[in-house]
C-alpha positions as CSV (number, residue, x, y, z in Angstrom):
1,X,-48.8,26.0,-6.0
2,X,-45.6,23.8,-5.9
3,X,-44.2,22.0,-8.9
4,X,-45.7,18.7,-10.0
5,X,-43.1,16.2,-8.5
6,X,-44.1,13.5,-10.9
7,X,-42.9,15.7,-13.7
8,X,-39.6,16.7,-12.1
9,X,-36.9,17.8,-14.6
10,X,-34.2,15.3,-15.5
11,X,-31.3,17.8,-15.4
12,X,-30.2,20.5,-13.0
13,X,-30.8,23.1,-15.8
14,X,-34.3,21.9,-16.3
15,X,-35.0,22.0,-12.6
16,X,-33.8,25.5,-12.3
17,X,-35.6,26.7,-15.4
18,X,-38.9,25.4,-13.9
19,X,-38.3,27.3,-10.7
20,X,-39.8,30.9,-10.3
21,X,-37.3,33.6,-11.1
22,X,-36.5,35.0,-7.6
23,X,-36.2,31.5,-6.1
24,X,-34.1,30.4,-9.1
25,X,-31.7,33.2,-8.5
26,X,-31.4,32.3,-4.8
27,X,-30.7,28.7,-5.6
28,X,-28.2,29.6,-8.4
29,X,-26.4,31.8,-5.9
30,X,-26.0,28.8,-3.4
31,X,-25.0,26.5,-6.3
32,X,-22.3,29.0,-7.4
33,X,-20.9,29.3,-3.9
34,X,-20.7,25.5,-3.7
35,X,-19.0,25.3,-7.1
36,X,-16.5,28.1,-6.2
37,X,-15.7,26.2,-2.9
38,X,-15.2,22.8,-4.6
39,X,-14.9,23.1,-8.4
40,X,-14.8,19.3,-8.7
41,X,-18.4,19.0,-7.6
42,X,-20.7,16.8,-9.7
43,X,-24.3,17.8,-10.1
44,X,-27.4,15.6,-10.7
45,X,-31.0,15.2,-10.0
46,X,-31.7,12.6,-7.3
47,X,-34.4,12.2,-4.6
48,X,-36.3,14.8,-6.7
49,X,-33.9,17.6,-5.7
50,X,-30.6,19.0,-7.0
51,X,-27.7,17.1,-5.5
52,X,-24.1,18.3,-5.5
53,X,-21.6,15.5,-4.9
54,X,-17.8,15.0,-4.4
55,X,-16.6,11.8,-2.9
56,X,-20.3,11.1,-2.2
57,X,-23.3,13.4,-1.9
58,X,-22.4,16.7,-0.3
59,X,-25.6,18.8,-0.2
60,X,-28.9,19.1,-1.9
61,X,-31.0,22.1,-3.1
62,X,-34.7,22.4,-3.6
63,X,-37.5,24.9,-4.2
64,X,-40.7,24.3,-2.2
65,X,-43.9,26.3,-2.0
66,X,-43.1,28.3,1.1
67,X,-39.3,28.2,1.2
68,X,-36.0,27.0,-0.3
69,X,-34.0,24.2,1.3
70,X,-30.4,23.3,1.7
71,X,-30.1,19.6,2.5
72,X,-26.9,19.0,4.5
73,X,-27.6,15.2,4.5
74,X,-25.9,15.0,7.9
75,X,-27.9,15.2,11.1
76,X,-24.6,15.0,13.0
77,X,-23.2,18.1,11.2
78,X,-26.4,20.0,12.0
79,X,-26.2,19.0,15.6
80,X,-22.5,20.1,15.8
81,X,-23.4,23.5,14.3
82,X,-26.5,24.1,16.4
83,X,-25.2,27.4,17.8
84,X,-24.2,28.6,14.3
85,X,-27.5,27.6,12.8
86,X,-29.7,29.1,15.6
87,X,-30.9,32.1,13.6
88,X,-32.2,29.8,10.8
89,X,-35.2,27.4,10.5
90,X,-33.9,23.9,10.7
91,X,-35.8,20.7,10.2
92,X,-33.8,17.5,10.8
93,X,-30.7,17.8,8.5
94,X,-32.3,20.5,6.3
95,X,-31.9,24.3,6.6
96,X,-34.8,26.4,5.2
97,X,-34.4,29.9,3.8
98,X,-36.0,32.3,1.4
99,X,-35.0,34.5,-1.5
100,X,-35.6,37.5,0.8
101,X,-33.5,36.0,3.6
102,X,-30.6,34.1,2.0
103,X,-28.0,32.0,3.7
104,X,-24.6,33.8,4.2
105,X,-21.9,32.7,1.8
106,X,-19.5,31.8,4.6
107,X,-22.0,29.5,6.2
108,X,-22.6,27.7,2.9
109,X,-18.8,27.3,2.5
110,X,-18.4,26.0,6.0
111,X,-21.1,23.4,5.5
112,X,-19.7,22.2,2.2
113,X,-16.2,21.9,3.5
114,X,-17.4,20.0,6.6
115,X,-19.5,17.7,4.5
116,X,-16.4,16.9,2.3
117,X,-14.5,16.0,5.5
118,X,-17.2,13.6,6.4
119,X,-17.3,12.1,3.0
120,X,-13.5,11.6,3.0
121,X,-13.6,10.0,6.4
122,X,-16.4,7.7,5.3
123,X,-14.4,6.8,2.2
124,X,-11.4,6.0,4.4
125,X,-13.6,3.7,6.4
126,X,-14.8,2.0,3.3
127,X,-11.3,1.6,2.0
128,X,-10.3,0.0,5.3
129,X,-12.6,-2.8,4.2
130,X,-11.8,-2.8,0.5
131,X,-7.9,-2.7,0.6
132,X,-6.6,-5.9,2.2
133,X,-4.3,-5.6,5.2
134,X,-1.3,-7.4,3.4
135,X,-1.6,-4.9,0.5
136,X,-1.4,-1.9,2.9
137,X,1.5,-3.4,4.8
138,X,3.3,-4.4,1.5
139,X,3.0,-1.1,-0.3
140,X,4.2,0.8,2.8
141,X,7.2,-1.5,3.1
142,X,8.0,-1.5,-0.6
143,X,7.9,2.3,-0.8
144,X,10.2,2.6,2.3
145,X,12.6,0.1,0.8
146,X,12.8,1.7,-2.6
147,X,13.5,5.1,-1.1
148,X,16.2,3.6,1.1
149,X,17.7,1.7,-1.8
150,X,17.7,4.8,-4.0
151,X,19.5,6.7,-1.2
152,X,22.1,3.9,-0.9
153,X,22.8,4.1,-4.6
154,X,23.0,7.9,-4.5
155,X,25.5,7.9,-1.7
156,X,27.5,5.1,-3.5
157,X,27.7,7.3,-6.6
158,X,28.7,10.3,-4.5
159,X,31.5,8.2,-2.9
160,X,33.2,7.8,-6.2
161,X,34.0,4.1,-5.3
162,X,34.3,1.7,-8.2
163,X,30.9,0.5,-9.4
164,X,29.7,-2.6,-7.4
165,X,26.7,-4.9,-7.8
166,X,23.8,-3.2,-6.1
167,X,21.8,-5.0,-3.4
168,X,18.5,-4.1,-1.7
169,X,17.8,-3.5,1.9
170,X,16.7,-7.1,2.4
171,X,20.2,-8.4,1.8
172,X,21.7,-6.2,4.6
173,X,18.8,-6.6,7.0
174,X,18.7,-10.4,6.7
175,X,22.4,-11.3,6.2
176,X,25.2,-8.7,6.1
177,X,24.3,-6.9,9.3
178,X,25.2,-10.0,11.3
179,X,28.8,-10.3,10.0
180,X,31.6,-9.0,12.2
181,X,34.9,-7.9,10.5
182,X,36.5,-11.2,11.5
183,X,33.6,-13.2,10.1
184,X,31.3,-16.0,11.2
185,X,30.9,-19.7,10.5
186,X,28.4,-20.2,7.8
187,X,26.1,-22.2,10.1
188,X,26.3,-19.5,12.7
189,X,25.3,-16.9,10.1
190,X,22.4,-19.1,9.0
191,X,21.3,-19.5,12.6
192,X,21.2,-15.7,13.2
193,X,19.5,-15.2,9.8
194,X,16.9,-17.9,10.7
195,X,16.8,-19.2,7.1
196,X,19.1,-20.3,4.4
197,X,21.7,-17.7,3.3
198,X,22.5,-17.1,-0.4
199,X,26.2,-17.3,0.1
200,X,26.8,-18.1,-3.6
201,X,25.2,-14.8,-4.6
202,X,26.9,-12.7,-1.9
203,X,30.2,-14.2,-2.9
204,X,29.6,-13.7,-6.6
205,X,28.6,-10.1,-5.9
206,X,31.9,-9.6,-3.9
207,X,30.3,-8.7,-0.6
208,X,31.7,-11.7,1.3
209,X,34.3,-14.4,1.0
210,X,33.7,-18.0,2.1
211,X,36.7,-20.1,3.0
212,X,37.9,-22.6,5.6
213,X,39.3,-21.2,8.8
214,X,43.1,-20.9,8.3
215,X,43.6,-22.1,11.9
216,X,41.7,-25.4,11.2
217,X,44.0,-28.4,11.6
218,X,41.8,-30.7,9.5
219,X,39.3,-30.6,6.7
220,X,36.1,-28.9,7.8
221,X,32.6,-29.2,6.2
222,X,31.4,-26.1,4.3
223,X,28.9,-25.3,6.9
224,X,31.8,-24.5,9.2
225,X,33.6,-22.3,6.7
226,X,34.1,-18.7,7.7
227,X,32.1,-16.0,6.0
228,X,33.9,-12.7,6.1
229,X,32.8,-9.3,4.7
230,X,34.9,-8.0,1.9
231,X,35.9,-4.3,1.6
232,X,32.7,-3.8,-0.4
233,X,30.8,-5.6,2.3
234,X,32.2,-3.5,5.1
235,X,31.5,-0.3,3.2
236,X,27.9,-1.4,2.5
237,X,27.5,-2.4,6.2
238,X,28.7,1.1,7.3
239,X,26.3,2.9,4.9
240,X,23.3,0.7,5.4
241,X,23.5,1.0,9.2
242,X,22.6,4.7,9.0
243,X,20.0,4.6,6.2
244,X,16.9,3.4,8.0
245,X,17.0,6.3,10.5
246,X,17.6,8.7,7.6
247,X,14.6,7.5,5.6
248,X,12.4,7.4,8.8
249,X,13.3,11.0,9.4
250,X,12.3,11.9,5.9
251,X,9.0,10.1,6.4
252,X,8.3,11.9,9.6
253,X,8.9,15.3,7.9
254,X,6.9,14.3,4.8
255,X,3.9,12.4,6.3
256,X,3.9,13.8,9.8
257,X,5.7,12.7,13.0
258,X,2.4,12.0,14.8
259,X,1.1,9.8,12.0
260,X,4.4,7.7,11.9
261,X,4.5,7.4,15.7
262,X,0.9,6.2,15.8
263,X,1.6,3.7,13.0
264,X,4.7,2.3,14.8
265,X,2.7,2.0,18.1
266,X,-0.1,0.2,16.4
267,X,2.3,-2.2,14.6
268,X,4.0,-2.9,17.9
269,X,0.6,-3.7,19.5
270,X,0.2,-6.6,17.0
271,X,3.9,-7.6,17.2
272,X,3.6,-7.9,20.9
273,X,1.0,-10.6,20.6
274,X,2.9,-12.7,18.0
275,X,4.6,-15.8,19.4
276,X,8.1,-16.7,18.3
277,X,10.3,-13.9,19.5
278,X,12.9,-12.4,17.2
279,X,12.4,-13.0,13.5
280,X,14.2,-11.6,10.4
281,X,14.0,-7.9,10.0
282,X,12.9,-8.3,6.4
283,X,10.9,-10.9,4.5
284,X,13.0,-13.8,3.4
285,X,13.7,-14.2,-0.3
286,X,11.6,-16.7,-2.2
287,X,12.4,-18.9,-5.2
288,X,10.4,-20.5,-8.0
289,X,12.0,-23.8,-6.9
290,X,9.8,-23.5,-3.8
291,X,7.0,-22.0,-5.8
292,X,7.6,-18.7,-4.0
293,X,6.2,-19.9,-0.7
294,X,7.8,-18.3,2.4
295,X,9.8,-20.6,4.6
296,X,8.9,-20.1,8.3
297,X,11.9,-18.7,10.2
298,X,14.0,-21.1,12.2
299,X,13.7,-21.0,16.0
300,X,14.4,-17.5,17.2
301,X,17.5,-16.2,18.8
302,X,17.8,-13.3,21.3
303,X,15.4,-10.4,21.0
304,X,16.9,-7.1,19.7
305,X,18.2,-4.6,22.3
306,X,16.7,-1.6,20.6
307,X,13.2,-1.0,19.2
308,X,12.6,-2.3,15.7
309,X,12.9,0.2,12.9
310,X,9.7,1.0,10.9
311,X,10.5,-1.3,8.0
312,X,11.1,-4.2,10.3
313,X,7.8,-3.7,12.1
314,X,6.0,-3.6,8.8
315,X,7.8,-6.7,7.7
316,X,7.2,-8.6,10.9
317,X,3.4,-8.2,10.8
318,X,3.4,-8.9,7.0
319,X,5.5,-12.1,7.5
320,X,3.0,-13.4,10.1
321,X,0.1,-12.7,7.7
322,X,1.9,-14.3,4.8
323,X,2.6,-17.5,6.8
324,X,-1.1,-17.7,8.0
325,X,-2.3,-17.1,4.4
326,X,0.0,-19.8,2.9
327,X,-1.2,-22.4,5.5
328,X,-4.6,-22.3,3.7
329,X,-3.6,-21.4,0.1
330,X,-2.4,-23.6,-2.7
331,X,-0.7,-20.5,-4.3
332,X,2.0,-18.5,-2.5
333,X,1.0,-15.0,-1.6
334,X,3.7,-13.2,-3.7
335,X,2.2,-14.8,-6.8
336,X,-1.5,-14.7,-5.7
337,X,-1.4,-11.0,-4.7
338,X,0.5,-9.8,-7.8
339,X,0.4,-11.9,-11.0
340,X,-2.6,-14.1,-10.3
341,X,-4.6,-11.1,-9.1
342,X,-4.3,-9.1,-12.4
343,X,-5.0,-12.0,-14.7
344,X,-8.4,-13.2,-15.9
345,X,-10.2,-15.5,-18.4
346,X,-9.7,-12.9,-21.1
347,X,-6.1,-12.8,-22.4
348,X,-3.6,-10.2,-21.1
349,X,-0.5,-9.4,-23.2
350,X,2.5,-10.7,-21.2
351,X,4.4,-7.5,-21.7
352,X,1.7,-5.6,-19.8
353,X,1.7,-7.8,-16.7
354,X,4.7,-6.3,-14.9
355,X,3.2,-2.8,-15.0
356,X,-0.2,-4.1,-13.9
357,X,1.2,-6.1,-11.0
358,X,4.1,-3.8,-10.0
359,X,6.7,-6.5,-10.2
360,X,9.6,-6.9,-12.7
361,X,9.6,-9.0,-15.9
362,X,11.8,-11.5,-14.2
363,X,9.5,-11.9,-11.3
364,X,6.5,-12.2,-13.7
365,X,8.2,-15.0,-15.6
366,X,8.9,-16.9,-12.4
367,X,5.4,-16.5,-11.2
368,X,3.9,-17.6,-14.6
369,X,6.2,-20.7,-14.5
370,X,4.5,-21.7,-11.3
371,X,1.0,-20.9,-12.5
372,X,1.6,-22.9,-15.7
373,X,3.1,-25.8,-13.8
374,X,-0.3,-26.2,-12.0
375,X,-2.4,-25.6,-15.0
376,X,-3.7,-22.3,-13.6
377,X,-2.6,-20.2,-16.5
378,X,-2.0,-20.6,-20.3
379,X,0.6,-18.7,-22.3
380,X,-0.1,-18.5,-26.0
381,X,0.9,-16.4,-29.0
382,X,-1.0,-13.2,-29.7
383,X,-2.8,-13.7,-33.1
384,X,-1.1,-11.5,-35.7
385,X,1.6,-10.3,-33.2
386,X,5.0,-11.5,-32.2
387,X,4.2,-11.3,-28.5
388,X,2.5,-13.7,-26.1
389,X,-0.6,-13.4,-24.0
390,X,-1.7,-15.0,-20.8
391,X,-5.2,-16.2,-19.7
392,X,-6.3,-18.0,-16.6
393,X,-7.8,-21.5,-16.9
394,X,-11.0,-22.4,-15.0
395,X,-8.8,-23.6,-12.2
396,X,-6.9,-20.4,-12.3
397,X,-10.1,-18.3,-11.9
398,X,-11.0,-20.4,-8.9
399,X,-7.5,-19.9,-7.5
400,X,-7.8,-16.1,-8.0
401,X,-11.2,-16.1,-6.2
402,X,-9.6,-18.3,-3.4
403,X,-6.9,-15.7,-2.9
404,X,-9.5,-13.0,-2.0
405,X,-11.4,-15.5,0.2
406,X,-8.3,-16.6,2.1
407,X,-7.2,-13.0,2.7
408,X,-10.7,-12.3,4.1
409,X,-10.6,-15.4,6.3
410,X,-7.2,-14.6,7.7
411,X,-8.2,-11.0,8.4
412,X,-11.3,-12.3,10.2
413,X,-9.2,-14.7,12.3
414,X,-6.8,-11.8,13.2
415,X,-9.7,-9.8,14.5
416,X,-10.2,-12.5,17.1
417,X,-6.5,-13.2,17.6
418,X,-5.4,-9.5,18.0
419,X,-8.6,-7.8,18.7
420,X,-10.9,-5.9,16.4
421,X,-9.8,-2.5,17.6
422,X,-6.1,-3.3,17.2
423,X,-6.7,-4.4,13.6
424,X,-9.0,-1.5,12.7
425,X,-6.6,1.0,14.2
426,X,-3.7,-0.5,12.3
427,X,-5.5,-0.4,9.0
428,X,-6.6,3.1,9.7
429,X,-3.0,4.2,10.1
430,X,-1.9,2.4,7.0
431,X,-4.7,3.7,4.8
432,X,-3.8,7.3,5.9
433,X,-0.3,6.6,4.5
434,X,-1.2,4.6,1.3
435,X,-4.6,6.3,0.5
436,X,-4.9,4.6,-2.9
437,X,-3.3,1.6,-4.5
438,X,-2.9,3.7,-7.7
439,X,0.3,5.7,-7.2
440,X,-1.2,8.7,-9.0
441,X,-3.4,9.2,-5.9
442,X,-1.1,7.9,-3.2
443,X,1.2,9.9,-1.0
444,X,3.7,7.1,-1.3
445,X,4.5,8.2,-4.8
446,X,6.8,10.9,-3.4
447,X,9.0,8.3,-1.7
448,X,9.6,6.7,-5.1
449,X,11.3,9.7,-6.8
450,X,14.7,8.3,-7.9
451,X,17.8,10.6,-7.6
452,X,19.4,11.4,-10.9
453,X,21.9,8.8,-12.1
454,X,20.4,5.9,-10.2
455,X,19.2,2.9,-12.1
456,X,15.5,3.5,-11.3
457,X,15.8,7.0,-12.8
458,X,16.3,5.3,-16.2
459,X,13.1,3.3,-15.9
460,X,9.5,4.4,-16.5
461,X,7.8,5.5,-13.2
462,X,5.6,2.7,-11.8
463,X,1.8,3.0,-11.9
464,X,1.3,0.7,-8.9
465,X,3.4,-1.0,-6.2
466,X,3.3,-4.7,-5.6
467,X,0.4,-6.0,-3.4
468,X,3.0,-8.2,-1.8
469,X,6.8,-7.9,-1.9
470,X,8.4,-10.4,-4.4
471,X,11.9,-10.7,-2.9
472,X,13.9,-13.0,-5.2
473,X,17.6,-13.5,-6.0
474,X,19.9,-11.1,-7.8
475,X,19.8,-8.5,-5.1
476,X,16.6,-9.0,-3.1
477,X,14.7,-6.1,-4.5
478,X,11.1,-5.9,-3.2
479,X,9.6,-5.7,-6.7
480,X,11.7,-8.5,-8.0
481,X,13.8,-6.1,-10.1
């Protein structure tokens, strides 16, 4: 007689203990093969059988009156292995065997490994839904930028040049790359950049000079003054011009050339449908004065002669999403996706927010200033502590919920605008690169390893990357550093 299923054991050990000796040994053998193949497997009783799981249920084991059963839980897998399983009795997705005629170890291993592949593929499809498109674009872009910035600093240290104020990729991509040695009028530079240029910063950091044209015969307005690269500026231009190709080459070696080529092709499929022609190669910087909203680029100039580099393709698609989001949102995406996202009604110590959001202390302070201005967040002393804590107001909680809702709405509208397949394919490529928003589980973590002697090598390693770049003054770093 079979076991009374209404009195099924609560644990795997109880289940096996209640199985006749020969059948128990046969099940334990299969169980050991599974555990040897995947030591991370978790066991439990479910569906009245023994279930072994990793990234979802893998296989099940059961003892029945006339046979033992290995539940593959995958009709598709059984169909694909029909020839291999021909010698065995199969019913649906279940393989039957006996203690006298056990399943070969290599067959069990093959089934378990293929089931894991199916689970991981399913998890990726679920993550395509759960990780927003702007987060995937942002974390890929930020990781690329940080690796390039680190390499720029490493080469700068190696050059033995006097120490200069360090800038990020955005400052070259959006401004310095346009300057010829003889310079340009400020208004011409701004036209090429398609937004306001931080000439005061670039002058203060000694990358450019700004002065009237010596050939001018009368007083000219500042917008017509000539912006020229300094010696530092020309040196930076020369170095930065080669770095995007170098980092792309590293990424092809590290993540796979086919994966990168597919991602670039899928980004281009979206870019090709965006109206507006040429736009900045990098996201424009944002300020708290404008509440960190992104200014739409000015009317475009001529299209580039050569294909866009990877970082520019990521930035171009992200810029379009950001502008669409901010048409519907009362909170700018750099604030909503980072600072607002990690806060709640319960207080969060202010000192913990930068690590939770992946942005600097300075960026956090600017974001909180905006949130407080609109009564979305309250900053108060921590009782019995010298620090401060932050909590969202009722309106702040609504704003945080609205962030997720607007992201979802924009993604839905993009499915119609660009095509469901184009968007799904793009997210699939990005998730294969990002994998997880926690850096401990993300392949992007390797891109963030700072060379010795660089400023990031003196800082704690980040736990997360920003869910949207926060490009502010003082160098244009993507994490507001």
